[in-house]
C-alpha positions as CSV (number, residue, x, y, z in Angstrom):
1,X,22.6,-6.2,-3.9
2,X,19.2,-4.5,-3.4
3,X,17.2,-5.6,-0.3
4,X,13.5,-6.1,-0.8
5,X,11.4,-6.7,2.3
6,X,9.0,-9.6,1.7
7,X,6.5,-8.1,4.3
8,X,6.4,-4.9,2.4
9,X,5.8,-6.8,-0.8
10,X,2.9,-8.7,0.9
11,X,1.4,-5.4,2.1
12,X,1.7,-3.8,-1.3
13,X,0.0,-6.8,-2.9
14,X,-2.7,-6.8,-0.2
15,X,-3.4,-3.0,-0.7
16,X,-3.6,-3.4,-4.5
17,X,-6.0,-6.4,-4.1
18,X,-8.2,-4.7,-1.6
19,X,-8.4,-1.3,-3.1
20,X,-7.3,-1.7,-6.7
21,X,-10.9,-1.7,-8.0
22,X,-11.6,1.8,-6.6
23,X,-11.4,4.5,-9.3
24,X,-9.2,6.8,-7.3
25,X,-6.7,4.1,-6.2
26,X,-3.3,4.3,-7.8
27,X,-1.8,0.9,-8.0
28,X,1.3,0.4,-5.8
29,X,4.4,-1.0,-7.4
30,X,5.2,-4.3,-5.7
31,X,8.9,-3.7,-5.1
32,X,9.4,-4.4,-1.4
33,X,10.5,-0.9,-0.6
34,X,8.9,1.2,2.1
35,X,8.8,4.7,0.7
36,X,6.6,7.7,0.2
37,X,4.3,5.8,-2.3
38,X,3.8,2.9,0.2
39,X,3.0,5.3,3.1
40,X,0.6,7.2,0.9
41,X,-1.1,3.9,0.0
42,X,-1.5,3.0,3.7
43,X,-3.0,6.4,4.4
44,X,-5.4,6.2,1.5
45,X,-6.5,2.7,2.7
46,X,-7.2,4.0,6.2
47,X,-9.3,6.8,4.7
48,X,-11.3,4.3,2.6
49,X,-11.9,2.1,5.6
50,X,-12.5,5.2,7.8
51,X,-9.9,4.1,10.3
52,X,-8.6,6.8,12.6
53,X,-5.3,6.6,14.4
54,X,-5.4,6.5,18.2
């Protein structure tokens, strides 16, 4: 049985909803898996919002 994290699915939906209209945004597959694509999506979102890590 494949585990899907509902919090990751929510984050994927949120990122797609917030940034999906941007021409350079690649839609994230809502699959509940934390992987490279999800991490790249978070980094792209930080760049769009100009958020810098501490």
